[in-house]
N, C-alpha and C positions, 0 to 999 in steps of 0.2 A: 209819704208823698214827696216827690221832687219838685222844687220850685220851677216855674216856667222860665224864669230868667236864666237858669243853667242851660236849658235847651237852646235858647236864643244865642247865648255866648258860644256854645258848641257849634251851632249852625254857621255863625259868622266865621269862626276859625276854619271850618271846612271849606267855605266859599273862598276865603283868603288863600288857602293852600291850592285850591283848584285854579285860581286866577293867575298863578305864577306861570309864565311861559315855560314850556318844556324845551330843553335844548334840542336843536335839530341834529339828527345824525349826519355825520359827514358822508358825502357820497363816495362810494368805493369805486375803484377802477374796475371796469368790466374785464373779467378774466376770459381768456380764450376758452371756448367750450371744448371740453374733452369728454369723450364718451368712454366710460370704463370698459365697454364691450368691444371697442374698436381694436382690431388686430391687423397686423400687416398682411398683405395679400401676396401669395406666391406669384412668381413671374409669369407662369403660364396663364393664370387668371387675370393678371394685371394687363395682359394684352387686350382683354375684352373690357374690363371695368376701370382701369387706371391703377396707378401704383400707390395711391393714398390709403392709409389704414381705414378699414370700414368694419362696422358690425355686420354680422351675418345677414340681418334683415336688409340692410342697404345694398349689400353685395348681391343678394337675390333680386332686389328691385332693378339694379343696373343690368343684371343678366337678362331680365325680362324686357327691359328697354331695348337691349341689343337684339334679342330674339324677334321682337315685333318689328324693329327697324329693318331687319334683314329677312323678314317673313320666313322664319325657320320653324314656325309652329305647323304641324301637320294639318292640312285643311280638312281632311276627313275625320281624323281622330285628334281632336283639339288638345287632349291630354299629353300627346307625344310631341317631342321637340327633336327636329332633325339637326344634327351637328354639322357645322361647317369646319374649315381648317382650324380656326381659333378655338372653337368650342370642343373640338376633339380632345385637346389637351385638358380642358376643364372636366370633361365627361369621361375621363380615363379611357379614351379611344373607342367609346361606344358611339355608333352612328345614330341610334335612336334611343332617347331617354324619356321616361315619363316625367311629368312635372313634379311628382312626389319624390321620385328618385333624384331629381336635380338638386333639391335642397339637401339631401343626404350627401351627394357628391361635393357640393359647395363647401361643406364643413371641412373636408380634407384639404382645401386650398387656403385656409386661414392658418397662419403660422402661430 
């Protein structure tokens, strides 16, 4: 059998160690966020979405903003997008593109 005094001494030692203040980590400078998926945009698509490197998802979102702003979605068949002069370059000279085909065509405009 172990004497009770040993447990008391052990407990005091644990509390003493836990009471020591932990060193505070030094704050690090915030690094500029870089997305590993961001790729440069080709000049023909840059006319629509801007020249900054973008991931494919953001490029698609900006294309949708442009399409809605200029009312290029076909009112009868909502899945189709009618291209204007700027989008003709992005859509490989197709006048009407489905929204599913658009994401496929967008991949070709990321360098």
